[in-house]
Each structure stands twice: as C-alpha cells, then as structure tokens.
C-alpha positions as a printed Julia matrix, in Angstrom:
458×3 Matrix{Float64}:
 -36.53   -73.73  81.32
 -38.78   -75.41  79.03
 -40.45   -78.86  79.12
 -39.55   -79.76  75.39
 -37.05   -80.71  74.19
 -37.36   -83.78  76.76
 -33.79   -84.25  77.81
 -33.67   -85.12  81.21
 -30.41   -85.59  82.82
 -27.31   -83.72  83.41
 -27.04   -82.42  79.95
 -23.93   -83.31  77.42
 -21.27   -85.09  79.17
 -17.83   -85.3   77.25
 -16.83   -88.59  78.45
 -16.18   -90.46  74.77
 -12.51   -90.03  73.8
 -11.91   -90.31  70.05
  -8.95   -91.44  69.13
  -6.51   -89.47  67.09
  -5.69   -91.52  64.34
  -9.7    -92.05  63.89
 -10.84   -88.39  63.37
 -10.2    -87.84  60.05
 -12.02   -91.11  59.51
 -14.9    -89.87  60.95
 -14.66   -86.71  59.71
 -14.58   -87.68  56.14
 -17.63   -90.17  56.75
 -19.67   -87.31  58.63
 -18.96   -85.12  55.68
 -20.56   -87.27  53.31
 -23.38   -88.88  55.24
 -24.48   -85.23  56.16
 -24.1    -83.77  52.95
 -20.78   -81.69  53.38
 -18.53   -83.09  50.43
 -18.97   -85.81  47.9
 -16.16   -87.5   45.76
 -16.28   -85.68  42.64
 -18.37   -87.72  39.3
 -18.69   -90.6   41.95
 -20.85   -92.49  39.88
 -18.29   -92.89  37.47
 -15.48   -94.01  39.81
 -14.5    -90.61  40.7
 -11.62   -88.06  40.17
  -8.69   -87.81  42.39
  -7.99   -84.71  44.0
 -11.24   -83.33  43.15
 -14.73   -82.98  45.35
 -18.08   -81.52  45.32
 -19.67   -79.62  47.93
 -23.4    -80.86  49.17
 -25.87   -78.36  50.62
 -24.23   -78.12  54.12
 -20.88   -77.93  52.4
 -21.74   -75.02  50.39
 -23.33   -73.02  53.19
 -20.47   -73.53  55.43
 -18.29   -72.1   52.33
 -20.23   -69.19  51.84
 -19.94   -68.26  55.49
 -16.46   -68.33  55.53
 -16.13   -66.61  52.26
 -18.48   -63.77  53.4
 -16.68   -63.46  56.67
 -13.22   -63.31  54.94
 -14.57   -60.68  52.55
 -15.94   -58.77  55.58
 -13.2    -58.74  57.78
 -10.51   -58.04  55.32
 -12.46   -55.78  52.95
 -15.45   -54.2   54.07
 -14.56   -53.27  57.62
 -11.28   -51.91  56.3
 -10.92   -48.48  54.45
  -7.33   -49.74  52.86
  -8.41   -52.82  50.8
 -10.44   -53.22  47.68
 -11.65   -56.34  45.68
 -10.53   -57.47  42.07
 -11.66   -60.88  40.39
  -8.98   -61.59  37.56
  -9.27   -64.63  34.95
  -9.08   -68.12  35.92
  -6.69   -68.35  32.28
  -3.9    -66.27  32.0
  -1.05   -66.17  29.0
   2.12   -67.95  29.2
   3.82   -64.56  29.39
   2.38   -63.96  33.06
   3.84   -67.37  34.03
   7.34   -66.9   32.61
   7.68   -63.2   34.07
   6.28   -64.61  37.59
   8.7    -67.45  37.62
   6.1    -70.41  37.78
   6.94   -71.79  34.74
  10.46   -72.38  36.02
   9.93   -72.55  39.68
   6.43   -73.99  40.19
   7.7    -77.48  40.3
   7.97   -80.61  42.45
  10.01   -83.57  42.21
   8.41   -86.8   40.86
   9.3    -90.5   41.12
   7.41   -93.2   39.29
   6.97   -96.86  40.39
   8.63   -99.14  37.62
   6.77  -102.11  39.72
   3.31  -103.45  39.53
   1.26  -100.26  40.8
   3.09   -97.32  38.27
   1.94   -95.19  41.06
   3.64   -91.5   40.99
   5.25   -90.13  43.9
   6.38   -87.06  45.24
  10.26   -87.39  45.84
  10.38   -85.59  49.02
   7.42   -87.94  50.45
   9.06   -91.19  49.7
  12.2    -92.83  51.84
  14.45   -95.05  50.21
  14.06   -96.79  46.57
  11.06   -98.97  47.05
   7.28   -97.94  45.93
   5.58   -97.25  49.29
   2.52   -99.08  47.64
   3.93  -102.16  45.98
   7.25  -102.23  46.72
   8.48  -102.16  43.29
  11.69   -99.78  42.05
  11.19   -96.42  41.56
  12.68   -94.28  38.95
  15.2    -91.26  39.14
  13.6    -88.05  40.17
  12.37   -85.41  37.67
  10.62   -81.97  37.86
   7.26   -81.89  37.31
   5.55   -78.77  36.86
   2.06   -78.13  38.73
   0.24   -75.89  36.36
  -2.5    -77.29  33.77
  -1.95   -75.86  30.48
  -4.59   -75.06  28.11
  -4.99   -73.2   24.57
  -7.26   -70.33  23.62
  -8.6    -70.7   20.28
  -8.53   -73.16  17.38
  -4.63   -73.69  16.89
  -2.38   -75.26  19.7
   0.52   -73.43  19.29
   2.83   -71.17  21.24
   0.78   -67.99  20.71
  -2.27   -69.65  22.05
  -1.04   -71.3   25.54
  -2.44   -70.27  28.44
  -2.49   -71.8   32.02
  -4.99   -72.38  34.79
  -4.04   -69.92  37.68
  -2.31   -71.93  40.06
  -2.79   -68.87  42.49
  -5.02   -65.71  42.38
  -2.06   -63.21  43.33
  -0.8    -62.7   39.83
  -4.0    -61.13  38.74
  -3.68   -58.58  41.35
   0.11   -57.77  40.08
  -1.06   -57.46  36.6
  -3.94   -55.42  37.07
  -2.01   -52.84  39.96
  -1.64   -50.24  37.32
  -5.26   -50.22  36.6
  -6.34   -50.31  40.22
  -4.26   -47.3   41.13
  -5.4    -45.35  38.19
  -8.89   -46.06  38.53
  -9.5    -45.57  42.29
  -8.38   -43.26  45.11
  -6.02   -45.96  46.97
  -2.94   -44.47  48.38
   0.18   -46.77  49.59
  -0.21   -48.62  52.2
  -3.27   -50.5   50.82
  -4.37   -53.79  49.73
  -5.98   -55.8   46.94
  -7.96   -58.68  47.74
  -9.48   -61.6   45.75
 -11.26   -64.98  46.44
 -11.53   -67.46  43.49
 -10.61   -70.73  42.05
  -7.05   -71.97  41.37
  -5.59   -74.97  40.27
  -2.58   -77.18  40.95
  -1.61   -81.0   39.26
  -0.71   -81.99  42.49
   1.25   -85.66  42.23
  -0.2    -86.86  45.29
  -3.38   -84.92  46.48
  -4.49   -86.35  49.96
  -5.69   -86.19  53.63
  -9.08   -85.21  52.21
  -9.46   -81.81  51.14
  -6.25   -80.75  52.8
  -4.35   -81.28  49.31
  -6.36   -81.14  46.14
  -5.95   -80.32  42.41
  -9.16   -77.73  42.44
  -9.44   -75.51  45.4
 -10.47   -71.94  46.28
  -8.15   -69.31  47.5
  -8.48   -66.2   49.43
  -5.44   -63.84  49.19
  -4.58   -60.29  50.14
  -1.6    -58.33  48.34
  -0.74   -55.68  50.45
   1.58   -52.81  48.99
   3.53   -50.77  51.26
   6.74   -48.51  51.0
  10.21   -49.91  50.47
  11.71   -50.87  53.81
   8.25   -50.73  55.52
   7.54   -54.03  55.11
   8.64   -55.49  58.34
   6.04   -53.73  60.34
   3.08   -54.68  58.36
   4.51   -58.27  57.86
   4.33   -58.57  61.75
   0.73   -56.9   61.71
  -0.69   -59.49  59.24
   0.86   -62.6   61.06
  -0.93   -61.14  64.34
  -4.47   -60.2   62.68
  -4.86   -63.42  60.79
  -4.06   -65.45  63.85
  -6.56   -63.37  65.61
  -8.95   -64.01  62.94
  -9.38   -67.85  63.41
  -9.62   -67.7   67.12
 -11.79   -64.69  67.45
 -14.06   -64.93  64.51
 -14.16   -68.56  63.41
 -13.58   -70.05  66.74
 -10.5    -72.18  66.23
  -9.07   -73.71  69.34
  -5.88   -71.35  70.12
  -4.1    -74.43  71.6
  -4.31   -76.17  68.26
  -2.64   -73.25  66.45
   0.77   -72.02  66.12
   3.21   -69.92  64.02
   6.12   -71.44  62.03
   8.64   -69.04  60.88
  10.19   -70.36  57.38
  14.12   -70.48  57.71
  15.98   -68.68  54.94
  16.83   -71.97  53.06
  13.09   -72.85  52.63
  11.94   -69.5   51.05
  10.24   -69.2   48.08
  12.12   -67.58  45.18
   9.9    -64.54  46.06
  10.29   -64.19  49.5
  12.06   -62.32  52.04
  10.44   -63.9   54.9
   7.26   -66.21  55.54
   5.34   -67.48  58.26
   2.66   -69.84  58.29
   0.0    -70.16  60.64
  -0.18   -74.19  61.6
  -3.2    -76.18  62.74
  -2.62   -79.6   64.32
  -4.45   -81.93  62.34
  -5.04   -85.77  62.98
  -1.68   -86.42  60.72
   0.23   -83.7   62.17
   0.91   -80.44  61.82
  -0.11   -78.73  58.96
  -0.21   -75.19  56.92
  -3.47   -73.46  57.46
  -2.72   -70.28  56.0
   0.77   -68.39  55.08
   1.71   -64.76  55.5
   4.64   -63.98  52.98
   7.03   -60.99  52.73
   7.09   -60.62  48.72
   9.26   -57.71  48.54
   9.01   -55.7   45.19
   9.55   -59.1   43.19
   6.36   -59.66  41.35
   5.99   -55.88  40.51
   9.45   -55.78  39.16
   9.47   -58.88  36.87
   5.91   -57.97  35.58
   7.41   -54.3   34.82
  10.56   -55.93  33.05
   8.59   -58.31  31.01
   5.6    -56.45  29.69
   7.82   -53.07  29.36
   4.96   -51.18  31.35
   5.8    -48.74  33.97
   4.33   -50.12  37.11
   5.58   -47.52  39.65
   3.77   -45.77  41.93
   3.79   -42.1   42.35
   3.54   -41.35  46.24
   1.56   -38.23  46.76
   3.09   -37.09  49.92
   6.81   -37.54  48.81
   6.4    -36.92  45.08
   8.39   -40.28  44.89
   8.37   -43.12  42.23
   8.54   -46.54  43.5
   7.56   -50.11  43.33
   5.78   -51.25  46.53
   6.57   -53.93  48.57
   4.08   -56.42  49.35
   3.13   -58.55  52.14
   0.56   -61.37  51.31
  -1.76   -63.34  53.43
  -3.2    -66.45  51.42
  -5.24   -69.25  52.52
  -7.19   -71.78  50.67
 -11.0    -72.2   51.28
 -10.43   -76.21  51.79
  -7.61   -75.68  54.55
 -10.33   -73.4   56.46
 -13.03   -76.12  55.9
 -11.21   -78.95  56.91
  -9.78   -77.18  59.88
 -13.11   -76.32  61.3
 -14.65   -79.79  60.85
 -11.79   -81.4   62.51
 -11.62   -78.7   65.34
 -15.35   -78.99  65.9
 -15.84   -82.65  65.61
 -16.87   -84.34  69.09
 -18.25   -87.33  70.53
 -20.25   -87.15  73.91
 -22.96   -88.72  75.9
 -26.5    -87.47  76.43
 -28.79   -89.27  78.42
 -26.58   -92.28  78.49
 -26.56   -92.15  74.71
 -23.59   -91.55  72.38
 -23.85   -88.48  70.32
 -21.45   -86.87  67.67
 -21.76   -83.29  67.23
 -19.84   -80.41  65.54
 -18.92   -77.59  67.97
 -18.94   -75.13  64.9
 -18.95   -71.34  66.04
 -22.43   -69.61  65.16
 -20.46   -67.57  62.66
 -19.56   -70.42  60.48
 -22.29   -72.88  61.02
 -24.28   -74.13  58.0
 -27.44   -74.02  59.88
 -27.67   -71.54  62.6
 -31.26   -72.03  63.83
 -33.46   -75.16  63.17
 -37.19   -74.85  63.67
 -38.65   -78.07  64.6
 -42.56   -78.33  65.38
 -43.17   -81.23  67.81
 -45.65   -82.94  65.68
 -47.01   -82.48  61.76
 -50.41   -81.09  63.5
 -51.6    -78.19  61.23
 -51.82   -75.61  64.44
 -48.06   -76.16  65.16
 -46.65   -76.1   61.74
 -48.76   -72.68  61.21
 -46.78   -71.38  63.91
 -43.66   -72.5   62.96
 -44.13   -71.27  59.32
 -44.55   -67.81  61.06
 -41.42   -68.35  63.42
 -39.48   -68.82  60.23
 -40.38   -65.94  58.58
 -39.24   -63.86  61.33
 -35.91   -65.42  61.41
 -35.38   -65.98  57.99
 -32.87   -63.07  56.5
 -31.19   -62.69  59.68
 -30.02   -66.27  60.4
 -29.4    -69.1   58.39
 -32.59   -71.01  59.2
 -33.81   -75.03  58.35
 -36.94   -76.01  59.09
 -37.69   -79.82  60.29
 -41.13   -81.01  60.15
 -40.15   -84.85  59.49
 -41.96   -86.02  62.6
 -40.67   -88.75  64.77
 -38.65   -88.96  67.61
 -37.41   -85.28  68.71
 -34.16   -86.49  70.02
 -33.41   -88.05  66.73
 -34.21   -84.63  65.1
 -31.79   -82.75  67.61
 -29.23   -85.44  66.83
 -28.95   -84.79  63.09
 -28.85   -80.84  63.64
 -26.06   -81.72  66.35
 -24.3    -83.33  63.75
 -24.18   -80.89  60.91
 -23.15   -78.29  64.09
 -26.69   -76.19  64.32
 -26.07   -74.2   67.38
 -29.98   -73.74  68.43
 -33.01   -75.52  67.79
 -36.27   -73.91  68.4
 -39.08   -76.4   69.34
 -42.9    -75.62  68.42
 -44.9    -77.46  70.89
 -48.73   -77.26  72.47
 -47.74   -74.96  75.05
 -46.88   -72.69  72.39
 -50.49   -72.35  71.38
 -51.29   -70.73  74.54
 -48.11   -69.13  75.97
 -47.07   -67.62  72.49
 -43.44   -68.96  73.73
 -40.96   -71.25  72.18
 -38.11   -73.39  73.48
 -34.69   -72.6   72.89
 -32.46   -75.75  72.92
 -28.78   -75.2   72.91
 -26.37   -77.67  71.11
 -23.3    -77.65  73.03
 -24.82   -78.11  76.74
 -28.5    -79.41  75.45
 -29.64   -76.64  78.19
 -33.11   -75.3   77.35
 -34.96   -71.94  78.04
 -38.35   -70.48  77.01
 -38.54   -67.45  75.23
 -41.38   -65.27  73.92
 -41.7    -65.7   70.05
 -41.65   -61.68  70.09
 -38.46   -61.77  71.75
 -36.72   -64.85  70.05
 -34.89   -62.78  67.04
 -33.51   -60.54  69.71
 -32.34   -63.65  71.91
 -30.68   -65.39  68.94
 -29.01   -62.49  68.15
 -27.3    -62.28  71.47
 -26.38   -65.96  71.44
 -25.01   -66.11  68.05
 -22.83   -62.98  68.57
 -21.45   -64.5   71.85
 -22.7    -61.51  73.91
 -24.61   -64.12  76.27
 -23.41   -67.26  77.34
 -25.68   -70.15  75.98
C-alpha cells in the first residue's frame, strides 16, 4: 500500500441511499456539471429534444460506439459494415411503409398553453399542463421532410432517415455482388437518425436527433427462429459482460402479437429499470423478408439471393438488433450513479466499467514541483495510446482532485509523489474501493492492463 493518496479510514462505505425519484435529476445535473451533455443552443434558449455532448460525453459515446463495432463486426467473420446517407428519396419511405405507418397519435391543447401531446400518453380530455380542453386525436408522421435542389416539389422530396435499416436493405444487392458474404450474414451500420417526436423527454431517453447502431442479419427463410433466439441472448450478454450493466436491472419483454410493428413476426425488447420505470434499451426484431420484398416490388430490381450451396434463389429473412446510442448512454449513467461516504464525507461516484469510462487513467502529480511534473509527463507518455488518459496538475487538495475523477467515472488515479523520485514507483488509487497500491513505473502499464481487462480485482 502507498502512503499517497492519504485516505485513511475504511474506504468507501455505501451508506447513502439516493431516492429513486431523485436519481434522474441528479444524473442530469452531473452530466452538465462535468461536461457530459449540454442542452443544444442553450445561449439562445435551447431546442427541445436536442442535446450537445461535451468532452466526457464524446469520449463515452466513442467508447460505446467502438465496443459495439468491435463485437458486432470486427470480432465476427459473418458481418460487414455500411455507411448510407442521411437523406433518402420519398420512394424509399413509401416502399418501406414509413410514410403510412411511422406515425403517432397527436392531440393539441386548445386552452392557454397550446402544447401538443401524444394521445396515448394522455388520460382524459384535459391538458396535463394547463387543464384546458384537448382537440381530437390525429395522426402525425414522425419523419423530417426536406427538398433537394432549387425546387420544392414532389420530385425533389427527401426525408431525413428515422432509422439506418433502410440503407442496408436498398444496398443489399450491392453488398452481395461486391463482397464474398454468404447467407447467413449481417450488415451493420452506425449513424445519425431523426424522429420528430411529439413529446421528447426523460433527458436523452427520447430525443429528436440520435445515433443508431443497427444490424440486419440475413438468414434462410424459415430459419429465423434460431437466429432470433441467438441474438436475444447475445445482446443481453453484451450489456452485462462488456458494458457492466447490472443484470438485475435488465429484463426481456416479448411483444404480444397485437403490438408488433407492421413488418415484424416477433420482437423482443431488452428493457432497463430506469428511475421512471422499465423502458426499452434495445429491440431485437424478426423482420421476415418484408423489407427486401417491398423494395424489390417498388424498385423493380431483383433483390433475391442465389444460394451457392442449394442453387436456390430466395429473399432472405432478417433479424434486426437495433439500439440508439442515447439509450445506452443514459442507461450507463443511471446504472453507474452512486453516492457513498469516504472519510466521513459524502462522495458522488460513477461506477462505470473501465471499458466505457471516458477517462480510464488519471495521472495526478502531488504538487506542481517541476521534478514531479517531469515524471508525470513521462508516465503519461507510457500510457497514452493504450488507455484513455487525463493529466491533472491543478494543484490543491489531492482529495478534491480524486472526487472530480470519481464523478466522471475514472477507475484509476496514478499519483506521483516525492517518494517516486527515489523508488521509481507510483500509487494506483482505485475508484470503487479507494484502496491504494504501490507499483513500479516499469510495471504500471501491465498492471493497469490487467485491471481494466478485469483479470485481477481492484
């Protein structure tokens, strides 16, 4: 054990209980205070349903994005990637059914506030905001319309995509003719999507601009059930084993037949128990051959697949695991948020898994003395590129610097003290337990590698 950081006592004690109804409020405040998320265009009053991501938010998103891609594409030999456009012509959305079916029921207050509400979220005939009367429900399409070129006519009409899936279906023929993929195989895509939600809310749980990560996994007809069951289990495993989400706060919800989307044979949601109740984290849908069939009919292009093993031509069926970055993001913050006591002082801490922590290692010289800063810089050079590293030489109370790192979820702080000049060793301070260990600088990267990989307890 090292003498720095000086945190005597019995370590972190989880004896502060955060009321469930306060967790979201506290997470929202922390997200802004520590540079995870800001309201978009805040200096102009903000824009409802839109958010900007600060330095730590960007780092967390990139970690999530990279982990998803690594496990869905890079570590598999049956999935390839695609990046399709944000804008697609009207014909795509007519064929897919989005122009007809991608709607929510809308009711507007006729009283003082004039607010609009999703009809299925309102009980009775009174406005939840001002008590005024509500008009009759009408259907509202959630897609954002735009025009390409100088004329705003039907021929130039396009839509911002509400999902990335259709790009993978319309490019299906290109993928199979330009690569060596064979059914069963998948096409994966990450990217922005847009939905004109009537009532965005619960922070970034429901927003109008978001990032989707979707896989379209193509299988032989009537072999969908096995693949559907595989992806249900695989996606649940990813959340618990790779992202470290609490298993007891996750569950599977199988949609009843009457609530299925128009394209779905069966759908399962992976749900998380948020402070506002159980909500969808990710959906796994059996889309049958619906999408390829409608695009083949509308485009008059042959989208069938020639199976080299059976010499059959058929339209593959599709299993789709789909999740938004924002749903994972808020899940991780809520799941990691905690308040405990260290040295009889309350502490806010994010117990983020090292895989996703925006900063994995913080290097903290005990003072601003040049000789300590010089060693700290050498330590950073040895860690950067292998870990997400932050350097903190602000000086002042070492405990306060630890608390800041605790709040952004940094698993390990490396303290450079005056003993380092003699013994060429540093202290690793562990976020979750506040335990400390002394490690030679030459062994530091290896030790941190074991800790971040979960191969040794911290």
